[in-house]
LUMLO-744434 format. One record per atom (N, C-alpha, C): residue number from 1; residue in one letter; atom name; x, y, z. Coordinates in Angstrom, 3 decimals, padded with zeros to 6 digits. Layout:
<tikols>
nr / rest / atom / east / north / up
NUM / a / CA / X / Y / Z
...
</tikols>
This chain:
<tikols>
nr / rest / atom / east / north / up
1 / m / N / -117.450 / -047.760 / -010.355
1 / m / CA / -117.537 / -049.473 / -010.463
1 / m / C / -116.315 / -049.564 / -011.536
2 / e / N / -116.424 / -048.477 / -012.452
2 / e / CA / -115.448 / -048.615 / -013.618
2 / e / C / -113.963 / -048.137 / -012.831
3 / t / N / -113.922 / -047.304 / -011.778
3 / t / CA / -112.621 / -047.336 / -011.027
3 / t / C / -112.112 / -048.244 / -010.539
4 / t / N / -113.157 / -048.882 / -009.950
4 / t / CA / -112.575 / -050.489 / -009.338
4 / t / C / -111.903 / -051.120 / -009.950
5 / v / N / -112.668 / -051.247 / -011.254
5 / v / CA / -112.051 / -052.393 / -012.051
5 / v / C / -110.796 / -051.895 / -012.712
6 / r / N / -110.448 / -050.781 / -012.777
6 / r / CA / -109.377 / -050.028 / -013.401
6 / r / C / -108.091 / -050.290 / -012.313
7 / t / N / -108.600 / -050.306 / -011.004
7 / t / CA / -107.559 / -050.445 / -009.904
7 / t / C / -107.184 / -051.819 / -009.797
8 / q / N / -108.265 / -052.708 / -009.890
8 / q / CA / -108.003 / -054.268 / -010.148
8 / q / C / -107.096 / -054.481 / -011.050
9 / h / N / -107.315 / -054.032 / -012.135
9 / h / CA / -106.251 / -054.276 / -013.081
9 / h / C / -105.175 / -053.849 / -013.052
10 / n / N / -104.884 / -052.684 / -012.677
10 / n / CA / -103.472 / -052.166 / -012.388
10 / n / C / -102.837 / -052.678 / -010.982
11 / v / N / -103.625 / -053.432 / -010.394
11 / v / CA / -103.023 / -054.063 / -009.279
11 / v / C / -102.449 / -055.506 / -009.714
12 / y / N / -103.317 / -056.085 / -010.604
12 / y / CA / -103.005 / -057.733 / -011.341
12 / y / C / -101.628 / -057.381 / -012.255
13 / d / N / -101.870 / -056.348 / -012.826
13 / d / CA / -100.696 / -056.147 / -013.694
13 / d / C / -099.472 / -055.787 / -013.137
14 / s / N / -099.484 / -055.118 / -011.800
14 / s / CA / -098.293 / -054.709 / -010.908
14 / s / C / -097.601 / -056.171 / -010.596
15 / l / N / -098.896 / -056.937 / -010.123
15 / l / CA / -098.547 / -058.365 / -009.474
15 / l / C / -097.967 / -059.595 / -010.544
16 / v / N / -098.259 / -059.207 / -011.994
16 / v / CA / -097.529 / -059.945 / -013.169
16 / v / C / -096.204 / -059.610 / -013.097
17 / r / N / -095.903 / -058.307 / -013.203
17 / r / CA / -094.855 / -057.869 / -013.580
17 / r / C / -093.739 / -058.140 / -012.418
18 / l / N / -094.201 / -058.056 / -011.145
18 / l / CA / -093.434 / -058.633 / -009.961
18 / l / C / -093.116 / -060.092 / -009.852
19 / r / N / -094.056 / -060.902 / -010.510
19 / r / CA / -093.803 / -062.238 / -010.665
19 / r / C / -092.916 / -062.611 / -011.778
20 / n / N / -092.973 / -061.640 / -012.782
20 / n / CA / -092.196 / -061.937 / -013.704
20 / n / C / -090.626 / -061.595 / -013.566
21 / k / N / -090.352 / -060.549 / -012.634
21 / k / CA / -089.346 / -060.326 / -012.349
21 / k / C / -088.544 / -061.238 / -011.221
22 / a / N / -089.643 / -061.724 / -010.546
22 / a / CA / -088.952 / -062.679 / -009.527
22 / a / C / -088.709 / -063.772 / -010.078
23 / a / N / -088.966 / -064.275 / -011.029
23 / a / CA / -088.945 / -065.428 / -012.051
23 / a / C / -087.621 / -065.233 / -012.529
24 / s / N / -087.565 / -064.164 / -013.248
24 / s / CA / -086.346 / -064.161 / -013.891
24 / s / C / -084.799 / -063.961 / -013.355
25 / l / N / -085.190 / -063.215 / -011.603
25 / l / CA / -083.991 / -063.277 / -010.853
25 / l / C / -083.588 / -064.858 / -010.406
26 / a / N / -084.813 / -065.417 / -010.109
26 / a / CA / -084.645 / -066.886 / -009.685
26 / a / C / -083.962 / -067.617 / -010.756
27 / v / N / -084.020 / -067.655 / -011.754
27 / v / CA / -083.103 / -068.489 / -012.721
27 / v / C / -081.772 / -068.090 / -012.849
28 / q / N / -081.290 / -066.907 / -012.448
28 / q / CA / -080.007 / -066.387 / -012.126
28 / q / C / -079.343 / -067.173 / -011.081
29 / s / N / -080.110 / -067.604 / -010.148
29 / s / CA / -079.316 / -068.051 / -008.730
29 / s / C / -078.935 / -069.620 / -009.068
30 / e / N / -078.177 / -069.881 / -008.464
30 / e / CA / -077.484 / -071.336 / -008.474
30 / e / C / -077.870 / -072.100 / -007.072
31 / d / N / -078.740 / -071.358 / -006.045
31 / d / CA / -079.025 / -072.348 / -004.878
31 / d / C / -080.296 / -072.668 / -005.121
32 / e / N / -080.058 / -074.129 / -005.183
32 / e / CA / -081.302 / -075.116 / -005.623
32 / e / C / -082.378 / -074.859 / -004.276
33 / a / N / -082.202 / -074.734 / -003.070
33 / a / CA / -083.188 / -074.632 / -001.980
33 / a / C / -083.906 / -073.427 / -002.251
34 / l / N / -083.091 / -072.056 / -002.583
34 / l / CA / -083.689 / -071.155 / -002.984
34 / l / C / -084.714 / -071.125 / -004.209
35 / l / N / -084.197 / -071.581 / -005.267
35 / l / CA / -085.059 / -071.903 / -006.295
35 / l / C / -086.620 / -072.693 / -006.038
36 / a / N / -086.243 / -073.582 / -005.184
36 / a / CA / -087.375 / -074.561 / -004.793
36 / a / C / -088.388 / -073.577 / -004.002
37 / d / N / -088.098 / -072.694 / -003.174
37 / d / CA / -088.502 / -071.999 / -002.227
37 / d / C / -089.490 / -071.009 / -003.291
38 / i / N / -088.423 / -070.427 / -004.212
38 / i / CA / -089.241 / -069.255 / -005.387
38 / i / C / -090.309 / -069.919 / -005.966
39 / v / N / -090.124 / -071.333 / -006.500
39 / v / CA / -091.030 / -071.770 / -007.343
39 / v / C / -092.346 / -072.289 / -006.769
40 / a / N / -092.320 / -072.520 / -005.740
40 / a / CA / -093.283 / -072.792 / -004.761
40 / a / C / -094.149 / -071.683 / -004.156
41 / m / N / -093.504 / -070.677 / -003.922
41 / m / CA / -094.050 / -069.427 / -003.927
41 / m / C / -094.805 / -068.885 / -004.987
42 / l / N / -094.098 / -068.945 / -006.104
42 / l / CA / -094.714 / -068.372 / -007.328
42 / l / C / -095.976 / -068.963 / -007.747
43 / s / N / -095.768 / -070.539 / -007.775
43 / s / CA / -096.952 / -071.390 / -008.065
43 / s / C / -098.112 / -071.379 / -007.141
44 / g / N / -097.776 / -070.551 / -005.801
44 / g / CA / -099.271 / -070.569 / -004.892
44 / g / C / -099.045 / -071.695 / -003.912
45 / v / N / -098.180 / -072.711 / -004.071
45 / v / CA / -098.109 / -073.957 / -003.205
45 / v / C / -097.717 / -073.432 / -001.822
46 / k / N / -096.647 / -072.633 / -001.939
46 / k / CA / -096.226 / -072.081 / -000.600
46 / k / C / -096.262 / -070.435 / -000.433
47 / r / N / -096.874 / -070.194 / 000.619
47 / r / CA / -096.974 / -068.700 / 000.759
47 / r / C / -095.959 / -068.337 / 002.056
48 / p / N / -095.372 / -067.285 / 001.525
48 / p / CA / -094.432 / -066.426 / 002.605
48 / p / C / -094.954 / -065.805 / 003.955
49 / c / N / -094.349 / -066.364 / 004.718
49 / c / CA / -095.031 / -065.578 / 006.188
49 / c / C / -096.436 / -065.926 / 006.077
50 / t / N / -096.951 / -066.983 / 006.239
50 / t / CA / -098.530 / -067.397 / 006.516
50 / t / C / -098.445 / -067.754 / 008.157
51 / y / N / -099.295 / -067.074 / 008.825
51 / y / CA / -099.562 / -067.355 / 010.311
51 / y / C / -101.146 / -068.025 / 010.714
52 / t / N / -101.221 / -068.772 / 011.655
52 / t / CA / -102.750 / -068.770 / 011.891
52 / t / C / -102.889 / -067.524 / 012.820
53 / a / N / -104.112 / -067.240 / 013.192
53 / a / CA / -104.446 / -066.170 / 014.381
53 / a / C / -103.407 / -066.389 / 015.292
54 / e / N / -103.739 / -067.864 / 016.091
54 / e / CA / -102.823 / -067.854 / 017.289
54 / e / C / -101.167 / -067.674 / 017.279
55 / e / N / -100.812 / -068.174 / 016.110
55 / e / CA / -099.296 / -067.591 / 015.833
55 / e / C / -099.047 / -066.046 / 015.859
56 / f / N / -099.838 / -065.709 / 014.921
56 / f / CA / -099.781 / -064.246 / 014.652
56 / f / C / -099.894 / -063.432 / 016.087
57 / s / N / -100.941 / -063.822 / 017.058
57 / s / CA / -100.889 / -063.306 / 018.310
57 / s / C / -099.783 / -063.360 / 018.927
58 / c / N / -098.883 / -064.265 / 018.917
58 / c / CA / -097.753 / -064.729 / 019.711
58 / c / C / -096.678 / -063.939 / 019.239
59 / v / N / -096.639 / -063.650 / 017.791
59 / v / CA / -095.670 / -062.697 / 017.035
59 / v / C / -095.664 / -061.488 / 017.643
60 / l / N / -097.074 / -061.194 / 017.870
60 / l / CA / -097.241 / -059.574 / 018.072
60 / l / C / -097.035 / -059.532 / 019.413
61 / a / N / -097.243 / -060.378 / 020.409
61 / a / CA / -097.017 / -060.008 / 021.837
61 / a / C / -095.464 / -060.005 / 022.082
62 / e / N / -094.773 / -060.937 / 021.196
62 / e / CA / -093.216 / -060.810 / 021.344
62 / e / C / -092.648 / -059.567 / 020.692
63 / s / N / -093.120 / -059.244 / 019.673
63 / s / CA / -092.815 / -057.966 / 019.319
63 / s / C / -093.158 / -056.732 / 020.050
64 / d / N / -094.181 / -056.768 / 020.818
64 / d / CA / -094.302 / -055.626 / 021.590
64 / d / C / -093.560 / -055.795 / 022.858
65 / e / N / -093.243 / -056.788 / 023.204
65 / e / CA / -092.499 / -057.043 / 024.453
65 / e / C / -090.992 / -056.486 / 024.239
66 / d / N / -090.671 / -056.771 / 022.801
66 / d / CA / -089.357 / -056.195 / 022.631
66 / d / C / -089.383 / -054.829 / 022.538
67 / y / N / -090.335 / -053.996 / 022.185
67 / y / CA / -090.203 / -052.623 / 021.833
67 / y / C / -090.471 / -052.018 / 023.100
68 / r / N / -090.897 / -052.919 / 024.086
68 / r / CA / -091.173 / -052.005 / 025.427
68 / r / C / -089.729 / -052.264 / 026.148
69 / a / N / -089.014 / -053.303 / 025.931
69 / a / CA / -087.782 / -053.650 / 026.359
69 / a / C / -086.602 / -052.927 / 025.522
70 / g / N / -086.663 / -051.936 / 024.662
70 / g / CA / -085.947 / -051.271 / 023.993
70 / g / C / -085.117 / -051.972 / 022.953
71 / r / N / -085.666 / -053.418 / 022.580
71 / r / CA / -084.941 / -054.122 / 021.550
71 / r / C / -085.445 / -053.867 / 020.237
72 / f / N / -084.937 / -052.689 / 019.733
72 / f / CA / -085.372 / -052.360 / 018.317
72 / f / C / -084.368 / -051.562 / 017.713
73 / v / N / -084.263 / -051.268 / 016.339
73 / v / CA / -083.430 / -050.346 / 015.848
73 / v / C / -084.240 / -049.411 / 014.772
74 / t / N / -084.210 / -048.226 / 014.823
74 / t / CA / -084.874 / -047.271 / 014.250
74 / t / C / -084.307 / -047.199 / 012.516
75 / q / N / -085.308 / -046.813 / 011.859
75 / q / CA / -085.234 / -046.771 / 010.387
75 / q / C / -083.908 / -045.964 / 010.043
76 / n / N / -083.504 / -044.784 / 010.913
76 / n / CA / -082.299 / -044.085 / 010.647
76 / n / C / -081.214 / -045.069 / 010.775
77 / e / N / -081.226 / -045.589 / 012.231
77 / e / CA / -080.239 / -046.171 / 012.529
77 / e / C / -079.754 / -047.353 / 011.336
78 / l / N / -080.794 / -047.979 / 010.523
78 / l / CA / -080.617 / -049.060 / 009.769
78 / l / C / -079.864 / -048.509 / 008.456
79 / r / N / -080.490 / -047.229 / 008.253
79 / r / CA / -079.816 / -046.446 / 007.125
79 / r / C / -078.305 / -046.252 / 007.272
80 / n / N / -078.234 / -045.650 / 008.337
80 / n / CA / -076.780 / -045.303 / 008.859
80 / n / C / -075.536 / -046.660 / 008.585
81 / r / N / -076.212 / -047.660 / 009.202
81 / r / CA / -075.371 / -048.906 / 009.332
81 / r / C / -075.227 / -049.292 / 007.981
82 / y / N / -076.158 / -049.425 / 007.011
82 / y / CA / -076.139 / -049.958 / 005.821
82 / y / C / -075.817 / -048.919 / 004.706
83 / g / N / -075.545 / -047.475 / 005.292
83 / g / CA / -074.983 / -046.577 / 004.162
83 / g / C / -076.156 / -046.320 / 003.136
84 / l / N / -077.368 / -046.190 / 003.612
84 / l / CA / -078.337 / -045.767 / 002.668
84 / l / C / -078.858 / -044.588 / 002.879
</tikols>
């Protein structure tokens, strides 16, 4: 029980730090649309990448089709492309 509570506090603390970092980065931006999206996400009004079960099923099917057709890039190819 104590380990679970400690883990939950660690996760919460990490999320608070992430939210604070995102907020400080948002202040530095001059793009008003981006700022509005960030504020909505941070306040919980808008959630990034939220799908219904049906939408997620469609996205997953399309992804599977792309993979089978060879329309993908490996992690190593991305690293080489962007010099990482």
